[in-house]
C-alpha positions as CSV (number, residue, x, y, z in Angstrom):
1,M,-9.4,-16.4,0.1
2,K,-6.7,-14.1,0.0
3,L,-6.2,-10.4,0.0
4,S,-6.1,-10.1,-4.0
5,D,-9.6,-11.8,-3.9
6,F,-10.9,-8.7,-1.8
7,I,-9.0,-6.4,-4.2
8,Y,-10.8,-8.1,-7.1
9,R,-14.1,-7.6,-5.4
10,G,-13.6,-3.8,-4.8
11,L,-13.4,-4.5,-1.0
12,V,-9.8,-3.3,-0.7
13,K,-8.5,-0.8,-3.2
14,K,-4.8,-0.4,-3.5
15,T,-3.7,3.4,-2.7
16,S,-0.5,5.3,-2.3
17,K,1.1,5.3,1.1
18,D,-0.6,8.1,3.4
19,L,1.4,8.7,6.7
20,Q,-0.9,11.6,7.6
21,L,-3.8,9.3,7.7
22,A,-2.0,6.5,9.4
23,K,-0.9,9.2,12.0
24,S,-4.2,10.6,12.5
25,L,-5.8,6.8,12.9
26,Y,-2.9,6.0,15.3
27,Y,-3.5,9.3,17.6
28,S,-7.2,8.7,17.5
29,T,-6.8,5.1,18.8
30,E,-4.4,6.2,21.4
31,S,-7.0,8.6,22.5
32,D,-9.8,6.2,22.4
33,L,-7.9,3.7,24.5
34,K,-7.1,6.2,27.0
35,F,-10.8,7.2,27.3
36,L,-11.8,3.3,27.3
37,S,-9.4,2.8,30.4
38,T,-11.7,5.2,32.4
39,L,-14.9,3.5,31.7
40,S,-16.6,1.2,34.5
41,L,-17.3,-2.4,33.0
42,N,-20.5,-3.5,34.1
43,K,-23.4,-5.4,32.8
44,G,-24.9,-2.4,31.0
45,S,-21.7,-1.2,29.3
46,A,-20.0,-4.5,28.6
47,R,-21.4,-4.7,25.0
48,T,-20.3,-1.1,24.1
49,I,-17.1,-1.5,25.7
50,M,-16.2,-4.8,23.8
51,T,-17.1,-3.1,20.6
52,S,-15.2,0.0,21.2
53,Y,-12.0,-2.1,22.0
54,Y,-12.6,-4.1,18.8
55,D,-12.9,-0.6,16.9
56,A,-9.6,0.3,18.3
57,L,-8.0,-2.7,16.9
58,R,-9.5,-2.4,13.8
59,S,-8.4,1.3,13.7
60,I,-4.6,0.4,14.2
61,L,-5.0,-2.2,11.3
62,E,-6.4,0.7,9.3
63,A,-3.4,2.7,10.1
64,I,-1.0,-0.2,9.3
65,S,-2.7,-1.0,5.9
66,T,-2.7,2.6,5.1
67,L,1.1,2.7,5.4
68,D,1.3,-0.2,2.9
69,G,-1.1,1.8,0.6
70,Y,-4.3,-0.3,1.3
71,K,-8.0,1.2,1.8
72,M,-10.0,-1.7,3.5
73,Y,-13.8,-1.6,3.0
74,S,-14.2,-4.9,4.7
75,H,-13.2,-5.9,8.2
76,E,-12.7,-9.6,6.9
77,A,-10.2,-8.4,4.7
78,F,-8.0,-7.5,7.5
79,T,-7.6,-11.1,8.3
80,F,-6.0,-11.8,5.0
81,Y,-3.9,-8.9,5.1
82,L,-2.3,-10.1,8.4
83,K,-1.9,-13.4,6.9
84,E,0.1,-11.8,3.9
85,K,2.1,-10.1,6.4
86,N,2.9,-13.6,7.9
87,E,0.9,-12.7,11.1
88,E,-1.1,-15.9,11.0
89,V,-1.6,-15.9,14.9
90,I,-2.6,-12.4,15.0
91,A,-4.9,-12.8,11.9
92,E,-6.7,-15.9,13.7
93,K,-7.0,-13.7,16.9
94,F,-8.5,-10.8,14.9
95,D,-11.0,-13.0,12.9
96,R,-12.2,-14.6,16.2
97,L,-12.7,-10.9,17.6
98,R,-14.3,-9.8,14.5
99,K,-16.9,-12.6,14.8
100,I,-17.4,-11.8,18.6
101,R,-18.2,-8.2,17.6
102,N,-20.4,-9.1,14.7
103,S,-22.5,-11.4,17.1
104,I,-22.9,-8.5,19.4
105,V,-23.7,-5.6,16.7
106,Y,-25.7,-7.8,14.2
107,Y,-27.4,-10.4,16.0
108,G,-27.8,-9.0,19.7
109,K,-25.7,-11.5,21.4
110,S,-25.0,-10.7,24.9
111,I,-21.4,-10.9,26.4
112,S,-20.3,-11.6,29.9
113,I,-18.1,-9.0,32.0
114,D,-15.6,-11.9,32.3
115,E,-15.5,-12.3,28.5
116,V,-15.1,-8.6,28.1
117,E,-12.3,-8.4,30.6
118,E,-10.6,-11.3,28.7
119,H,-11.0,-9.9,25.3
120,T,-9.9,-6.4,25.9
121,R,-6.6,-7.5,27.5
122,E,-6.1,-9.6,24.4
123,I,-7.0,-6.7,22.1
124,I,-4.6,-4.4,24.1
125,K,-2.0,-6.8,23.8
126,L,-2.4,-7.1,20.1
127,I,-2.7,-3.4,19.5
128,K,0.6,-3.0,21.6
129,Q,2.4,-5.5,19.2
130,L,1.2,-4.1,16.1
131,K,2.1,-0.6,17.1
132,Q,5.8,-1.8,18.1
133,K,6.3,-3.7,14.9
134,Y,4.6,-1.7,12.3
135,I,3.7,2.0,13.3
136,E,5.9,3.3,15.9
137,Q,9.1,3.3,13.6
138,E,6.9,5.2,11.2
139,M,5.7,8.0,13.7
140,K,9.3,9.2,14.2
């Protein structure tokens, strides 16, 4: 599958670059990450913390795609969007995290504290890489 398949199916729309929306998404994500860092990770919070960190990653990807003039209506489309930007490794990591999130949200799968710790470290690292490469120069 390719990003163009998602465009054809109406799951991605080509739009004009929207710097203001990208900034809003960027700053919202920064605020969310700051809040998430204050939460206590325990058995009861693990599921919510995991999905919230995933949402922060998805939000950064939304900001980047907005800068490229795309509106995404499918989380899966971000995988192919990243591949088109020659970010194969990040695309595969995102897709794996997307599937973990979906299993939690849609199928009631539980997740351990250790898994959440591992995944959130990875998400924070991915967000940092993506911000440095695609967003921070645009925010100046």
